[in-house]
C-alpha positions in Angstrom: 121.2 83.5 121.1 122.7 85.8 118.5 122.4 89.6 119.0 119.6 91.1 116.9 120.6 94.3 115.1 118.1 96.4 113.3 119.2 98.9 110.6 122.2 99.8 112.7 124.0 96.5 112.4 127.7 96.6 111.6 127.1 94.7 108.3 124.3 97.1 107.2 126.6 100.1 108.0 129.4 98.5 105.9 127.0 97.9 103.1 125.7 101.5 103.2 129.3 102.8 103.1 130.2 100.6 100.1 127.1 101.7 98.3 127.9 105.4 98.8 131.5 104.9 97.7 130.3 103.0 94.6 129.0 106.2 93.1 132.5 107.4 92.5 134.5 104.2 92.2 133.4 101.1 90.4 135.5 98.8 92.6 133.3 99.6 95.5 130.2 98.8 93.4 131.6 95.3 92.8 132.4 94.8 96.5 128.9 96.0 97.5 127.3 93.7 95.0 129.4 90.7 96.2 128.5 91.5 99.8 124.8 91.7 98.9 124.9 88.3 97.1 126.8 86.8 100.1 124.1 88.0 102.5 121.3 86.7 100.3 122.9 83.3 100.0 123.6 83.0 103.7 120.0 83.9 104.5 118.8 81.3 102.0 120.9 78.4 103.3 120.6 79.2 107.1 118.5 76.8 109.1 116.7 79.1 111.4 113.2 78.2 112.6 110.3 80.0 111.1 108.1 81.7 113.7 104.5 81.5 112.7 102.8 82.7 115.8 103.5 83.4 119.5 100.8 83.0 122.1 100.9 83.3 125.9 99.1 80.4 127.6 97.2 80.8 130.8 97.3 78.1 133.4 95.3 75.1 132.3 95.4 76.0 128.6 97.2 73.7 126.1 98.4 74.0 122.6 98.8 71.5 119.8 101.6 71.8 117.3 101.4 70.0 114.0 103.7 70.0 111.0 102.4 70.7 107.6 103.7 68.3 104.9 105.5 70.1 102.1 103.6 70.0 98.8 104.7 67.4 96.3 106.3 68.3 93.0 103.0 67.7 91.2 101.1 70.0 93.6 103.8 72.7 93.2 103.5 72.5 89.4 99.7 72.7 89.6 99.9 75.8 91.9 102.2 77.5 89.4 99.7 76.9 86.6 96.8 78.3 88.6 96.4 82.1 88.3 96.6 83.9 91.6 93.7 86.0 92.8 95.6 89.2 93.7 
């Protein structure tokens, strides 16, 4: 399992340094932007499992895991047309 860093990860520290330097030098702004785009793309294409919930089971308890079918193209289009209730 990969080590989990919080806000003190080496990549976050590098990104903060590049952002601070970008205030004086445009080259660093470009590098910081490229680094940000790279992190976003890597996060989008990574195949990590999505954790929905964690529960501790007591002896004798059971759990049922089911997969939810992804919506069809027609259902996604209908959902976009429907105004959200925020």
